[in-house]
C-alpha positions, 0 to 999 in steps of 0.5 A, a space after each residue: 564446705 558446700 559453699 566453698 566447693 561450689 565456686 571451684 566446681 563451677 569454674 572448670 565447667 565454664 572453662 570447658 564450655 567456652 573451650 568447646 565453642 571456639 574450636 567448633 566455629 573454627 572447624 566449621 569455617 575451615 570445612 566451608 572454605 575447603 568445600 568452596 575451594 573443592 567446588 570451585 576446583 571441580 567446576 572451573 573446567 566446566 565454567 571455562 569450557 562454557 565460556 569458551 563455547 559462548 565466546 565461539 558462538 558469538 564470534 561465529 554469529 557475528 562473522 557469519 552475519 557480516 559475511 552474509 550481509 556483505 554478500 547480499 550487498 555485493 549481489 545487489 550492486 552487481 544487479 544494479 550495474 547490469 541494469 545500468 549497462 543495459 540502460 545505455 543500449 537502444 533496446 535496453 532503454 525500452 525494456 529496462 528502467 534503471 531507477 525502478 530496477 535499483 529501487 526494487 533490488 534495494 528493497 529486496 536486499 534490505 528484506 534479505 539482510 534483515 531476515 538473515 540478521 534475525 535468523 543468525 542472531 536468534 539462533 546464536 542467542 538460543 544456543 548460548 542459553 542452551 550452553 548455560 543449561 537454561 530450560 528453553 521451553 518456558 521461554 519459547 512458550 512465552 515468546 510464542 504468546 507474546 508474538 501472537 499478542 504483538 501480531 494481533 495488535 499490529 496486524 495492519 502493520 504486518 499486512 502492509 509489510 507482507 503486501 509490500 514484499 510481495 508487490 516488490 518480488 512480483 514486480 507489480 509496479 515500479 517507479 515511473 509507472 502509471 497505475 490505478 490503485 483503486 483508492 487513487 491513481 497517478 505516477 509512482 514516485 516511491 515504492 516502500 515496504 509499507 507505503 507506496 507514494 503516488 503523484 496524482 494528475 493534479 500534482 497531489 501526492 498520495 500515500 497508500 498503505 500496501 495492505 489497503 490495495 485490493 487491485 492494481 491497474 498498471 498502465 505502463 507495462 507491456 503496451 497501451 492503446 490509443 483510441 480515437 473516434 472521428 465523427 463525420 457527416 453521413 453524406 461524406 465519402 467513407 472510402 476517401 475518409 478511410 484512405 485519408 486517415 490511414 495516410 495521416 497515420 502512416 505519416 505520423 509513424 515516420 516522424 519524430 518522436 512518434 516513430 518510437 512511441 507508435 509500436 504498430 501502424 495506425 489502424 482504421 477499425 471501421 464504423 462504430 456508430 451510424 446515425 441519420 446525419 453522422 457516422 463514427 469511424 474508430 481508429 486505434 494504434 498500439 503505443 509505448 506504455 504510458 504514451 497513449 494520451 499524447 499519441 491520441 492528441 497528436 493523431 486527432 490533430 493530424 486527422 483533422 488537418 488531413 480531412 480538411 485538405 481532402 474535403 471531408 467534412 466533420 459532422 457539426 456539433 448539434 446545437 442545444 434545443 431552444 424553446 419555441 414558446 415562452 413558458 406561461 406564467 402560473 396563475 396566482 389564483 389557480 390554487 385558490 378555492 371557489 367563492 362560497 355562498 356562505 360568505 354573504 350573510 344575506 344569502 339564503 344559505 347563510 340565513 339557513 345556517 343561523 340558529 333558530 330564535 327563542 319562542 316568545 313567552 306567553 302570558 298567564 
């Protein structure tokens, strides 16, 4: 009885166990699907709103960036057209350098466009992250640390860039200017935000980092001074010499192309040096920027011809001094010492220095 009843009792227990496992898994799957559908249904509105906000932010940023960059470009083109129009006038040709104005405006426009793009797109990126409910505090802290590290590593590059920006904004120099940058001097052929390119007097091209320039001497802004010193003999008529030099300067100021390069009449300043046989007359003239060397050469030429015509003689160039007597030949025995008496072995001094002879042996 016991062994026959055991399988019968075990069968219903197995069936009950297997029947309870099946419905439980199905119910869990149904519950999970229901919850997922409910979660999607509850959040799809938020997702749609966030997506539309992100799309709107990107569209506004792109349109605003395009409008601002186009506005800056139009403004730069208008400035260039104004400079080109002024270049064609008589007065504007002296005051405006179209190429210099163009390069300066292009550099400023490039900086403004880059700054506008960085600000607009950076603001848009931060706004999108805030819409996605991302905590910006760690991101901003990391960006700050990374910015400090990059700035410290590229400090020379940042210094060159900032120096170039201020040089352009302050119009310290431009293309065609003759400048002295301390490390090199020459004519500016290109102005960049990081490097300035110069053409040296011997034709060499110098690339100067803007951050390395500590001082700038611009020889092409405002006006230049042509200075000439005329050395004449001390016995010449100084009044005639001054009148002759003044007349030569007036004649030069009326001829082409010196009438445009000379901005003021040639002025005789007076005597700058007085010696026993010569006197030096200083002559000065204010010229167009960068034209002083050419004016000085032409002024010397005209003054020399005018003085020769007036009978005023220039001071002769002093001849180099000549030696009256030939340099004596050094005695080769001058560095030798006097002969010594010890060199003669028979001299009393040599005999006195000989060692004493050993005494003879005495017999017993």
